[in-house]
N, C-alpha and C positions, 0 to 999 in steps of 0.2 A: 062046689061049682067054680070053674076057672073064671078069671077076670074077663076073658074074651067072650064068654057065654052071655054076659049081661049086655045085650044089644039094644034094649028098649029105650035107654036114655044115655046121656053123656057119662062116660066112665073116666075116672082119673087114673091114668096109666102113664108111667115114665119108663122108658126103655134105655138102658145103657148097654150098647153092643148086643141088643136083642134080649137082654135079661131085665126083668122087672126090678128096678131099684131106683132110688133117688140119691144115691151116694156117689160122689165124684172125687177121685183122689186130688188132694191139694197140690200135687206136683203136676197136674195137667197143664200143658202148654197153652191151651185155649184160655185158661184162667190167668196164667202167669204173663203171657205175651199177646193175647188175642190172636194166637197162631191157629187160624182156622176159618171156617165159612159157616154161614147159616142161611136158612130159608124159612119163610113163614107161609104155610100152605093152607089154602081154604078147603074145607071139607063140606061137601053137599051130597045128601042122600047116601052117606056111607062110602063115598069115593072122593078122590082128589083129581078133579078134571084137568088141572094144569100141571100134574106131576111131571109129565115128560118135559115140559119147558123148565120147570125147576131143576130137573136132573141135568138138562143141557147146560144151565148156568153153573151148576156144581161141577160139571166136567171141565168147563173153562177155568173155573177157579182152582180146581185140583191140579190142572196142568201148570198153571202159573205158580202155585205155591209148592209144587212137587209133593202133593199129597196123594196117597193111594186112595182111589175111589171105590168103596165097597158097594157097587151099584146094585148087585143082586140082593144083598142083605138089606139095603135101604128100601128097595121096592117091597120086600116082605114086611119090613117094619112099618112103612107108610100104609100099606094095605091093612095091616092089623089094627093100627091106630085109627084109621079112617072108619073101619067097621065099628070099632068101639065108640067113637065119638058120634057117628051118625051125621051130626051137623057141628060145625065149629072150625077150629084151627089146629094145625100141627106145627109146632116149632121144631125144626131139625137143625142140629148143630154138628159139624164135623170139626174135630181138633186133631192135632198131631200126636195126641196121647201124652203120657207122662214122660218126663225126662229129667236129667240132671240140670242143675243151675247153669245158666248161660244161654246165649242166643244160638249157638251152633246146633244144627239139626242132628239129632241122635241117629247113629248109623242104623239102629234096629227099630226106628220109630214105626208104630202101628197106629193107623187112624182109629180114633175113637168116635163112635156115632151115638148121639144123644137125641132122643125124640120124646116129646111130651105134648099132650093135647090141652086145649083150653076152649072156653066158650067162644062162640062167634063174636067178632067185633061188632058192636052196635053203634051206629052213627045216626044222628037225626035225619029223618026222611027229607027234610027241607034242603039238606046239603045237595042231594041229587036233583031235587025238584026245582029249587029256587036258586041254587048256586051258592058259592062260598067266597068269603073275603080272604085275601092273602096278606099275611104280615110280611113286611120287607125286612128280612133278617140281616143283621150286620156281620154275622159270622160268615167267613169266606171259605170256600173249598180250595185246598191246596192242590197243585198239579202233581200227579204221580201216575204216568201212563201205564206202568206195569200193573197197578192195582185198579185202574179205572174200569168201571163197569161191573166189577165183582162185588158180591155181598159178603165181604170179609168181616171178621169179628171186631175190627177197629172202627167204632161208630161215634167217636168223641165229637167230631164235627157236627153230626146230626144232633147229638145230645145237647151241645152248646147252642146250636141254632134254635132248637125247640124250647130251650129254657128262656128265650128272650121274650116270650109273651105268655100270659096266663088268662087273658080275657077270652071268653067264649065267643066274642065277636069274630074271632079268626079261627077257621078250621084248619088252615095250613099256613106254611111260611115259605116264601120264595127264597132260595139260596143261590147266590152267584159265586163265581170263581174269583181268584185274586185279581183278575183284570176287570171285574165288574160285570161280566157277561152272565146272563141267566143260564142256570144249568138244570135245576130241578126244584122240587119242593122237599120238605124235610122227610116225608115218607112216601112220596109219589113222584111220577114223572110229569113233564110239562109238554103240552102241545099248544100251538098257536095257529090261527087261520090268518095267513098273510097273502095278499094278492091272489086270492082264489085257490090257495093250496094249503095243506097242512104242513107245518114245520115243527120239528122237535129238536132240541139242542144236541149237538154232537157231544158224545161222552168219552172221547178218546183220551182226555186228560184227567177227568175226574167225574164223579157221579156214579149212580147205580143204574145198570141196564135192567130195568124192570121187565118181568115176564108179560105183564099186561101191555106195556109199551111195545114190545116185540110183536105180540099178537095183533094189536091194533094196526101196526104198520103193515103186517101181512094181509089182514082182512081188507084194509083200504085198497091195497094193490089188487086183491082178488076181485074187488068190486069195480075195478077199472080206474081207480084213483091213484094218487101218488103222494108220498110223504117225503119231504125234504129233511134230511138229517144233516145239519150244518151248524156252524157258529151263529148265534143270534145275539144282536146287540140289545141293550136295555131299551133304547128308544124304539127298536123294532117291536119289542114286546108291547110297549105302551101303544103303538100304532096298530096293533093287530085288530082284526074284526071280531074274532072270538078267541077265547082262551079256556083251556080245560086242564085238569090234572087227573091222573089215573094211577091205580095200582090193582093188584089181584084180589084185594080184600073188599074194597068199596066200589070197584069198577071205575066209573067216570063221574067226576064232579065238575060242573061248569064253574068257571071263575068269573065273578061279577065285579070284583073291585080289588085294586092294588093302589094304595095311597089315594090320590085324587082321581085316578083313572077308573071309569066304570065301563062295564061291558054288558051287553044283553046276553040272555041264554039263547044262542042262535040255533038254527036248524041243523047245521053241520055237527054241532056238539051233541044234539039229540040223536043224530045218526050214529055217532061214536058210542053213545050210551047203549043204543040198541045192539051194536056189535059186541060190546062187552057183556051185556046180559045174556046173549045167546050161549056163551060159554057154559053157563050154569043151569041151563034149561034141561 
């Protein structure tokens, strides 16, 4: 019986360029230089509801990195893994493939696609119900407009930021840029309710343009609202009426504390939670 036939429960399956294997050449440029992109895709009911949005981000990243995007093959791989998982996550990695030593892009580079599944991320229910506390990270995000918004393989800033706390008192960490302006959290995007409107930080210099962030901006506009995408000062964040963070795995978490500042779980955040949940119904 083939691996794909076992659909009743989660199946461990790793695909390298469509073939079942867990072996990657040591000469791969993704391993050597972080030369590539990745996505973490939620699987519900044997499908990936936000796949089209993940693909759009991959398209932007491939244009910037000058990678060939094997879109049709990726769609086949994602569908296959989603059916096998049923529920859970798919980690998708694109690299420039193997090459000789040195930063120069090989003339005959062929994109390598790596996909594997895992169990769904499990977070305490109270994070969504009661809200989370943010740790104020000291690690700062450097400015690089060329890579801003992309989910490339160089994640050391996030690794260092997340290493700053171990206490379970904090579910997420706030990360600012070199000028001290709030940009995002370590694994999610940030929204603030300011002067009667939603505001989310501009990501033209740094940060990751999350698929849930984009979806919520669109849904708010469809509901007749408006989301301001702009630079946000730290004092503005502290003066906000409501604060929330979001990603495609956990949806929306209300933020209830940052340092000495406390926020309520407000009605507008609850509306955003409802919009995020609709994606996976």
